[in-house]
N, C-alpha and C positions, 0 to 999 in steps of 0.2 A: 354302666355305672350309674348309680342313682344321682339325680340332681339334688345337691344339698339345699337348694332353695325351692324346689318343686314340692307340690302337694301330692300325696298318694292316698288311696283308699285301702286300708288293711282289711283283707277278707277274714283274717283270724279274729281280730278285735272288733270288727265292724265299725270302724271309726276312721276319720281322716287324720293323717299325720304329715308333718313337714320334714323334709330332708331325710337323712339316714334313719332308718327305723327297723321295722321287721324285714325279714328276708324278702328278696324280690319276687320269689314265686308266690308269695302270699299277698302281694300288693298289686294294685292297678294304678297306672299313671306313668309319668307325672302329669299333673294338671296345673294350670296357671294360678289357681287360687283355691282356698278352702271350700268355697261354695260349690265350685265345679267338682272337686274331689268328693264332696258329700253326695253328689248326684251320680257317681261313677256307675252304680248298678243300673240306674235308669238310662244313662247314656249307652251302656253296653247293650241293654235290652232293645233300645231303639235302633242301634246299629245292626243288631242281629235281625230284627224285623225288616229293616230296609234291605239287607243282603238277601234274606229269604224271598222277599217280593221281587227283587231283581233276578234271582235264580229262577223263580217261577215264570216271570215274563220271558226270560230267555228260553226256557223249556217250551213254552207255548209257541214262541216264534219258530223254534227249530222243528216242532211237530206239526206246524201248520195250523 
């Protein structure tokens, strides 16, 4: 269930919105504030890069 006080980034409208808004499948969040929601795509990109680097390091360790 959506947090009525949380901030979300809407992928459809490419904007931040607070509380209930667009359907959940089209949103990222919740985030603690609007500024963080505005950075949702940047945050997701950084998390993906970090996960990819961790996977690569694990593969290198396993393969010697």
